[in-house]
C-alpha positions in Angstrom: -12.6 -222.2 -11.0 -14.7 -225.2 -10.0 -18.5 -224.8 -9.6 -19.6 -226.5 -6.4 -23.1 -227.2 -7.5 -22.2 -229.2 -10.6 -18.6 -230.4 -10.7 -18.6 -231.0 -7.0 -21.7 -233.2 -7.1 -20.1 -235.2 -9.9 -16.9 -235.7 -7.8 -19.1 -236.9 -4.9 -20.7 -239.4 -7.2 -17.3 -240.7 -8.3 -16.0 -240.9 -4.8 -19.2 -242.8 -3.7 -18.7 -245.5 -6.3 -15.0 -245.9 -5.2 -16.2 -246.5 -1.7 -17.4 -250.0 -2.6 -15.0 -252.1 -0.5 -15.2 -255.7 0.6 -15.8 -256.0 4.3 -15.8 -259.7 4.7 -17.3 -262.2 2.3 -20.7 -262.4 4.1 -21.3 -258.6 4.0 -20.0 -257.6 0.6 -23.4 -257.9 -1.1 -25.2 -255.9 1.5 -22.6 -253.0 1.4 -22.9 -252.8 -2.3 -26.7 -252.9 -2.2 -26.9 -250.1 0.4 -24.5 -247.9 -1.5 -26.3 -248.5 -4.8 -29.6 -247.5 -3.2 -28.0 -244.4 -1.8 -26.5 -243.3 -5.2 -29.8 -243.9 -7.0 -31.1 -240.5 -5.6 -28.9 -237.8 -4.1 -25.6 -239.1 -2.7 -25.3 -236.2 -0.4 -28.6 -236.9 1.3 -27.1 -239.0 4.1 -25.7 -238.9 7.6 -21.9 -239.4 7.9 -20.8 -241.1 11.1 -17.2 -241.1 12.1 -16.5 -244.1 14.3 -17.9 -247.7 14.5 -18.0 -248.1 18.3 -21.2 -248.2 20.4 -22.0 -244.5 19.9 -21.4 -244.5 16.2 -23.4 -247.6 15.6 -26.3 -246.4 17.8 -26.4 -243.1 15.8 -26.3 -245.0 12.5 -28.9 -247.6 13.5 -31.5 -245.2 14.9 -31.1 -242.9 11.9 -31.4 -245.8 9.4 -33.9 -248.1 11.0 -36.2 -245.7 12.8 -36.1 -242.7 10.5 -35.3 -244.5 7.2 -32.4 -242.3 6.2 -29.1 -243.5 4.6 -26.0 -243.4 6.6 -22.3 -243.7 5.7 -20.3 -245.1 8.6 -16.5 -244.5 8.4 -14.0 -246.4 10.5 -10.2 -246.3 10.6 -9.8 -250.0 11.2 -9.9 -252.8 8.7 -13.0 -254.2 10.5 -15.8 -252.2 12.2 -15.0 -254.0 15.5 -11.6 -252.3 15.5 -12.8 -249.6 18.0 -12.3 -248.9 21.7 -15.8 -250.1 22.6 -14.5 -253.6 21.8 -12.1 -253.5 24.7 -14.5 -252.6 27.5 -14.3 -255.4 30.1 -16.7 -254.9 33.0 -20.2 -254.3 31.6 -22.9 -251.8 30.9 -25.3 -250.2 33.3 -28.9 -251.4 33.1 -31.5 -251.4 35.9 -31.8 -254.0 38.6 -35.6 -254.7 38.8 -35.2 -257.0 41.8 -36.9 -255.0 44.7 -34.2 -256.3 47.0 -31.6 -254.4 45.1 -33.2 -251.1 45.8 -32.2 -249.7 42.4 -33.8 -246.8 40.7 -33.1 -243.9 38.3 -32.6 -241.6 41.2 -30.1 -244.0 42.8 -28.0 -244.1 39.6 -28.2 -240.3 39.3 -26.8 -239.9 42.9 -24.0 -242.4 42.1 -23.0 -240.6 38.8 -23.0 -237.2 40.5 -21.0 -238.4 43.5 -18.4 -239.9 41.2 -18.4 -236.7 39.1 -17.1 -234.6 42.0 -20.2 -232.4 41.9 -19.5 -231.2 38.4 -22.0 -233.1 36.4 -24.8 -231.5 34.4 -28.0 -232.7 36.1 -30.0 -232.9 32.8 -27.3 -235.1 31.2 -27.2 -237.4 34.2 -31.0 -237.7 34.4 -31.2 -238.4 30.6 -28.8 -241.3 31.0 -30.7 -242.7 34.0 -34.2 -242.4 32.5 -33.4 -243.3 28.9 -30.8 -245.9 29.6 -32.9 -249.0 30.2 -35.1 -248.4 27.1 -32.0 -247.9 24.9 -30.4 -251.1 26.2 -33.6 -253.0 25.4 -34.0 -251.3 22.0 -30.4 -251.7 20.8 -28.9 -254.6 22.7 -31.8 -256.8 23.8 -33.8 -257.0 20.6 -35.1 -260.5 20.6 -37.5 -259.9 17.7 -36.8 -260.0 14.0 -35.8 -256.4 14.2 -32.7 -254.6 12.8 -30.9 -254.1 16.1 -28.7 -256.4 18.3 -29.5 -259.2 20.7 -26.4 -259.6 22.9 -26.2 -262.8 25.0 -25.5 -261.3 28.3 -24.8 -263.6 31.3 -28.0 -264.7 33.1 -28.9 -266.3 36.4 -30.1 -269.9 36.6 -33.6 -268.5 36.6 -33.0 -266.8 33.3 -32.8 -263.2 34.5 -30.0 -260.9 33.5 -27.1 -261.3 35.9 -26.3 -257.9 37.6 -23.1 -257.3 39.4 -21.7 -254.6 41.6 -18.9 -252.2 40.7 -17.1 -249.4 42.5 -19.2 -246.4 43.6 -22.5 -248.0 42.6 -25.1 -248.3 45.3 -26.8 -251.3 43.7 -25.7 -254.3 41.5 -26.9 -253.0 38.2 -24.1 -253.9 35.7 -25.0 -256.5 33.1 -22.1 -258.3 31.4 -20.8 -261.0 29.2 -18.0 -262.6 31.4 -15.1 -260.1 31.4 -15.4 -259.1 27.7 -18.7 -257.3 27.5 -17.4 -254.7 25.0 -16.4 -257.4 22.6 -19.8 -259.1 22.8 -21.7 -255.8 22.4 -19.5 -254.5 19.6 -19.6 -257.7 17.6 -23.4 -257.7 17.7 -24.1 -254.0 17.1 -21.6 -253.7 14.2 -23.1 -256.8 12.6 -26.5 -255.1 12.8 -25.0 -252.0 11.1 -23.3 -254.1 8.4 -26.6 -255.9 7.7 -28.7 -252.8 7.5 -29.7 -251.9 3.9 -29.4 -248.2 4.5 -26.0 -248.2 6.2 -22.8 -248.2 4.2 -19.8 -249.2 6.2 -16.4 -247.9 4.9 -13.3 -249.3 6.5 -9.6 -248.3 6.5 -10.7 -244.7 6.2 -9.3 -241.9 8.2 -10.9 -238.5 8.4 -8.3 -235.8 8.1 -10.5 -232.7 8.4 -14.1 -231.5 8.4 -15.5 -229.6 5.4 -17.1 -226.4 6.7 -18.6 -223.1 5.4 -20.1 -220.0 6.9 -23.5 -218.6 6.4 -24.2 -214.8 5.8 -24.4 -214.3 9.6 -21.1 -216.2 10.1 -22.7 -219.3 11.5 -20.4 -222.3 10.8 -21.9 -225.3 9.1 -20.4 -228.7 8.5 -20.8 -230.2 5.0 -18.8 -233.4 5.3 -15.3 -234.7 5.6 -12.0 -235.1 3.8 -10.7 -238.6 4.1 -7.6 -240.7 3.5 -7.5 -244.4 2.8 -4.9 -245.7 5.2 -3.6 -248.4 2.9 -3.7 -246.9 -0.6 -3.4 -243.2 0.3 -6.4 -242.3 -1.8 -8.0 -239.0 -0.9 -11.7 -238.4 -1.0 -14.2 -235.8 0.0 -17.6 -237.0 1.3 -20.4 -234.6 1.4 -23.5 -234.8 3.7 -26.6 -232.6 3.9 -27.9 -234.5 6.9 -24.9 -233.9 9.1 -21.6 -235.4 10.4 -21.2 -237.2 13.7 -17.9 -237.3 15.6 -17.9 -240.6 17.5 -14.4 -241.8 17.2 -13.6 -242.0 20.9 -11.3 -240.3 23.3 -7.6 -239.4 23.7 -6.2 -241.8 26.3 -3.8 -243.1 23.7 -1.7 -240.0 23.9 -0.3 -241.0 27.3 2.7 -243.3 27.8 0.7 -245.5 30.2 -2.8 -246.2 28.8 -5.4 -248.9 28.9 -6.3 -248.1 25.3 -4.9 -250.3 22.5 -2.1 -249.0 20.4 -2.8 -247.7 16.8 -4.8 -244.8 15.5 -7.7 -245.2 17.9 -7.7 -243.1 21.1 -5.3 -240.4 19.7 -7.9 -237.7 20.1 -9.1 -237.5 16.5 -12.6 -236.2 17.3 -11.1 -233.4 19.6 -8.5 -232.5 16.9 -11.1 -232.4 14.1 -13.4 -230.3 16.2 -10.6 -227.9 17.2 -9.4 -227.3 13.7 -13.0 -226.7 12.6 -13.6 -224.2 15.5 -16.1 -226.4 17.3 -16.1 -225.9 21.0 -14.5 -228.3 23.5 -14.7 -228.3 27.3 -13.7 -230.2 30.4 -10.6 -231.7 28.6 -8.6 -231.5 31.8 -10.6 -234.3 33.3 -8.8 -237.3 31.8 -9.7 -240.4 33.9 -6.9 -242.7 34.9 -7.9 -246.2 35.6 -6.4 -247.3 39.0 -5.6 -250.9 38.0 -3.7 -251.6 34.9 -1.4 -254.6 34.8 2.2 -253.3 34.7 4.8 -255.6 33.2 8.1 -254.1 32.1 8.4 -253.8 28.3 4.7 -254.4 27.7 1.8 -252.1 27.2 -0.6 -251.7 30.1 -3.5 -254.2 30.3 -6.8 -253.2 31.9 -7.8 -255.0 35.0 -11.5 -254.3 35.2 -13.3 -252.4 37.9 -15.3 -255.6 38.4 -12.4 -257.3 40.1 -12.6 -254.8 42.9 -16.4 -255.1 42.8 -15.9 -258.8 43.4 -13.6 -258.2 46.4 -10.0 -257.6 45.0 -7.7 -255.9 47.5 -5.1 -253.3 47.0 -1.8 -254.2 48.7 1.5 -252.4 49.0 4.9 -254.1 48.6 4.8 -255.4 52.2 1.4 -257.0 51.6 -0.5 -254.4 53.6 -4.0 -253.5 52.5 -3.9 -249.7 52.2 -7.1 -248.6 50.4 -8.8 -247.4 53.5 -6.0 -245.0 54.1 -7.3 -242.7 51.4 -11.1 -243.3 51.5 -13.6 -245.0 53.8 -14.9 -247.0 50.8 -11.4 -248.3 50.1 -11.2 -250.2 46.9 -14.7 -249.2 46.0 -14.1 -245.4 46.2 -14.4 -243.3 43.0 -11.8 -244.1 40.3 -9.9 -240.7 40.6 -9.4 -241.2 44.3 -8.2 -244.8 44.0 -5.9 -243.9 41.1 -4.2 -241.2 43.1 -3.9 -243.7 46.0 -2.2 -246.2 43.8 0.0 -243.5 42.2 1.0 -242.2 45.6 2.0 -245.7 46.8 4.1 -246.4 43.7 6.0 -243.1 44.2 7.4 -244.5 47.4 9.8 -246.8 45.6 12.4 -245.7 43.1 12.4 -248.8 40.9 9.9 -251.6 40.4 6.3 -251.8 41.6 4.9 -251.1 45.0 1.2 -251.8 44.4 -0.6 -255.1 43.8 -4.1 -256.2 43.2 -5.0 -259.4 45.1 -8.1 -261.5 44.6 -6.5 -264.8 45.5 -9.0 -265.3 48.4 -11.8 -266.0 46.0 -12.7 -269.5 44.7 -10.3 -270.4 41.9 -12.8 -272.0 39.6 -15.2 -269.2 40.0 -12.5 -266.6 39.2 -11.5 -268.4 36.0 -15.1 -268.5 34.9 -15.9 -264.9 35.8 -12.7 -263.4 34.3 -11.6 -265.7 31.5 -10.0 -263.0 29.3 -7.9 -261.7 32.2 -7.0 -265.2 33.3 -5.9 -266.1 29.7 -3.8 -262.9 29.4 -2.1 -263.7 32.7 -1.4 -267.3 31.9 0.4 -266.3 28.7 2.8 -264.3 30.9 3.3 -267.0 33.5 1.0 -265.5 36.1 -2.1 -266.9 37.8 -5.1 -264.8 38.9 -5.9 -267.4 41.6 -2.5 -267.4 43.2 -0.5 -264.2 42.3 -0.8 -260.7 43.4 -0.8 -258.6 40.2 1.5 -255.5 39.8 -0.5 -252.5 38.8 -0.2 -248.8 37.8 -2.8 -246.1 37.0 -3.1 -245.6 33.3 -5.0 -243.1 31.1 -8.3 -244.6 30.4 -11.2 -242.3 29.5 -11.8 -238.7 28.4 -14.6 -237.2 30.6 -14.6 -234.0 28.5 -14.6 -233.6 24.7 -16.6 -231.8 22.0 -19.2 -229.7 23.7 -22.7 -230.8 22.9 -26.2 -230.4 24.2 -28.4 -233.3 25.3 -29.1 -234.2 21.6 -25.5 -234.2 20.5 -25.6 -230.8 18.7 -22.4 -228.7 18.7 -21.9 -225.0 18.0 -21.5 -225.9 14.4 -24.7 -226.6 12.5 -24.7 -230.1 11.0 -21.9 -231.3 13.3 -22.9 -233.7 16.1 -20.9 -235.7 18.6 -21.6 -238.7 20.9 -19.9 -241.2 23.2 -16.4 -240.6 24.6 -15.7 -238.0 21.9 -18.4 -235.7 23.3 -18.8 -233.6 26.4 -22.4 -233.6 27.4 -21.7 -232.8 31.1 -22.6 -236.4 32.1 -19.3 -237.3 33.8 -18.4 -234.0 35.4 -14.9 -234.4 36.8 -14.8 -238.2 36.8 -16.6 -241.0 35.1 -18.6 -243.6 37.1 -17.6 -247.2 36.3 -19.5 -248.8 33.3 -21.3 -245.7 32.2 -19.3 -245.4 28.9 -21.2 -248.1 26.9 -24.5 -246.8 28.1 -23.5 -243.2 27.3 -22.8 -244.3 23.7 -26.2 -245.9 23.3 -28.2 -243.1 24.9 -26.5 -240.1 23.3 -25.7 -241.9 20.0 -29.4 -242.7 19.8 -30.3 -239.1 20.6 -28.3 -237.9 17.7 -30.1 -240.3 15.4 -33.5 -239.1 16.7 -32.5 -235.5 16.2 -31.4 -236.0 12.7 -34.5 -237.9 11.8 -37.1 -235.4 13.2 -38.4 -233.0 10.5 -38.7 -230.1 13.0 -35.0 -230.5 14.0 -32.9 -232.5 11.6 -35.1 -231.4 8.7 -34.2 -227.8 9.3 -30.5 -228.7 9.4 -30.9 -230.6 6.2 -32.5 -227.6 4.5 -29.7 -225.2 5.6 -26.9 -227.6 4.6 -28.5 -228.1 1.1 -28.5 -224.3 0.6 -24.9 -223.9 1.6 -23.9 -226.9 -0.5 -25.2 -225.1 -3.6 -23.6 -221.8 -2.9 -20.4 -222.3 -0.9 -17.1 -221.6 -2.7 -15.4 -221.9 0.7 -16.2 -225.6 1.0 -15.2 -226.2 -2.7 -11.8 -224.6 -2.0 -11.2 -227.0 1.0 -12.0 -230.0 -1.2 -9.8 -228.8 -4.1 -7.0 -228.1 -1.7 -7.2 -231.6 -0.2 -7.3 -233.4 -3.5 -4.4 -231.3 -4.8 -2.2 -231.8 -1.8 1.4 -232.8 -2.4 2.4 -236.5 -2.1 6.0 -237.7 -1.9 7.4 -239.1 -5.0 9.7 -241.7 -3.4 9.4 -244.3 -0.7 12.5 -242.9 1.2 10.8 -239.6 1.8 7.6 -241.3 2.8 9.4 -243.6 5.2 11.2 -240.6 6.7 7.9 -238.8 7.4 6.5 -242.0 9.1 9.5 -242.5 11.2 9.4 -238.9 12.3 5.8 -239.2 13.2 6.5 -242.2 15.4 9.3 -240.5 17.2 7.2 -237.4 17.8 4.3 -239.6 19.2 6.6 -241.3 21.6 7.9 -237.9 22.8 4.4 -236.5 23.2 3.2 -239.5 25.2 6.1 -239.1 27.7 5.4 -235.4 28.1 1.7 -236.1 28.7 2.4 -238.8 31.3 5.1 -236.8 33.1 3.4 -233.4 33.2 -0.3 -233.8 32.4 -0.8 -237.1 34.2 -2.3 -238.3 37.5 -0.9 -235.4 39.5 0.0 -232.0 37.8 1.7 -228.7 38.7 1.5 -225.3 37.1 5.2 -225.4 36.2 4.9 -228.9 34.6 1.8 -227.9 32.7 3.4 -224.7 31.4 6.4 -226.8 30.2 4.0 -229.3 28.5 2.1 -226.6 26.7 5.3 -225.1 25.3 6.8 -228.4 24.2 3.5 -229.8 22.7 3.2 -226.6 20.7 6.6 -227.4 19.2 5.6 -231.0 18.5 2.4 -229.8 16.9 4.3 -227.5 14.5 6.5 -230.4 13.5 3.5 -232.8 13.1 1.7 -230.3 10.8 4.9 -230.1 8.7 5.1 -233.9 8.4 1.4 -234.1 7.5 1.9 -231.5 4.8 4.8 -233.4 3.3 3.1 -236.8 3.4 -0.5 -237.5 4.5 -0.5 -241.0 6.0 -2.1 -242.8 8.9 1.1 -242.1 11.0 1.3 -238.3 10.2 -2.5 -237.8 10.6 -2.2 -239.6 13.9 0.5 -237.5 15.4 -1.1 -234.3 14.1 -4.4 -235.2 15.8 -2.5 -236.4 19.0 -0.6 -233.1 19.2 -3.8 -231.0 18.7 -5.6 -233.0 21.4 -2.6 -233.0 23.8 -2.2 -229.3 23.5 -5.9 -228.8 24.2 -5.7 -231.0 27.4 -2.6 -229.3 28.7 -4.1 -225.8 28.1 -7.3 -226.8 29.8 -5.5 -228.2 32.8 -3.2 -225.2 33.1 -6.2 -222.9 33.0 -8.0 -224.7 35.9 -6.2 -224.2 39.2 -8.9 -226.1 41.2 -8.4 -229.7 41.9 -11.6 -231.8 41.4 -12.3 -235.2 40.1 -9.7 -236.5 37.7 -7.9 -233.1 37.6 -5.4 -233.0 40.5 -3.1 -230.0 40.5 -0.6 -229.4 43.2 -0.1 -225.7 43.6 3.5 -224.4 44.2 3.4 -220.6 44.8 1.4 -218.5 47.3 -0.4 -216.8 44.4 -1.6 -220.2 43.1 -2.7 -221.3 46.5 -4.7 -218.1 47.1 -6.5 -218.5 43.8 -7.3 -222.1 44.5 -8.6 -221.4 48.1 -10.8 -218.7 46.8 -12.5 -221.1 44.4 -12.5 -224.4 46.3 -12.4 -225.5 49.9 -13.6 -229.0 49.3 -10.3 -230.9 49.7 -8.6 -232.3 52.6 -5.5 -234.5 53.4 -6.2 -238.0 54.6 -3.2 -240.2 55.4 -1.0 -238.2 53.1 -3.4 -238.4 50.2 -5.2 -235.6 48.5 -8.9 -236.4 48.8 -11.5 -234.4 46.9 -15.1 -234.5 48.1 
């Protein structure tokens, strides 16, 4: 029988030394130095952050730079920039300080609440609006010799930050870097994390499960993670007495049509990890579908940013008619959920092909190419021209409004487990996310986690409890021993078979999610989805037990996340925001009418106020 307090600490030391990995020539020395410093004292005295996007980096940088605590940042990609934050196009909310813009915290709060279908948590919205500008300046506009990022956002001829308008915003308050703002932000903020002496970045590492234990009063605590190196298959257990942060993004990738890039990201890992550890999740039925994703047969969807409609792009049907005002007075600038259903409804009018197009050909050609260079380049590679062609579009799964339930400082119901960014449900988005809030949410709530961990009266108490459980918990030791002793296939044929099975299951899951848990849902369809996804989950668990690989971990996580979304959607018979459920039987309709009378039909579209 292993003793957790002695042998386990020795194992942690061994695993820590093995984590020295080369992350680019220029950063190797720094990573080694930071890890060496960490191991010189207590290797468990650190914060573990899962995810290298904006939320994860914000948590890591605030913890390390402001509170001088070591951080181990885990990312599944080969580079820290391999995260969903990288792909954000439009921009990030700031504050337009030009009096003519009439912008304010109160104005932003009103916009977020309106987009969220009246389901937002007021405290979460006000925190974003009040803390947002300072977090942007601190983490992204650091022009000193500090340890944060200085992103070269677009500026006006006078040198001021260029602020643009996006759908459902009352003021032009979005700062940007052309049409690849996420790329610019991610490159700079991950560089800041890589260069920080107290932050150890570990790439190619997938978290398979959280390590938990219970106190005498049955309170669950999180003591770290079990991990898998996606290339070598090496298994490790990383222990933390400062806490673990779930910041690995959302679950849009479990849908057949998604704006999220393919691969391990966006398969719902944070939701799945939380569910298996008995952490609470909520609002998972509110999956936002972006209204305008480029649809080319045989290709994955490509996001056509909200900023296009903010700059005047028009939605047209197959005959060329502009139809957006049919479903909302604000037309193309209505909230995303309403526009997505409008596009979905128009596309359902034809059996084959596409019936909805995005048209911005009326704008100046030179200006368009300068404002949207990434989109222009993507289209040119496919023989299309943003200045001349109407672009075929479809709604596509884009963002998870719900997630791991947290308070305003990122705390979950499990002591020592935090969450931030798209992985978390703070109540900010309610039923639908306002355009360009995601990057700001990552900064504000990721930073809040870092501050909580660093404060002696908050994180200090968590640290004390985790240290106590680390020294006494046989339960956690058993989880680590079980993970390290898990069976691995002896031959490549068995391994390849498991990976092929995982790929086939993921394709099946994505189709079920799109067909039955998509833009418009029904109780019958959701019931079918719940049953079928449960079967997929059982098969996925079996594959994972046979062969732990990035593919089998991915389908297991995707199945857990998909089941959670389908169950949440089936349990909620009230259409609001991104959750649109068409009721079939009299009993369903009675239940819905008793709970909600805030919907109406406009031009054949379901509109939710």
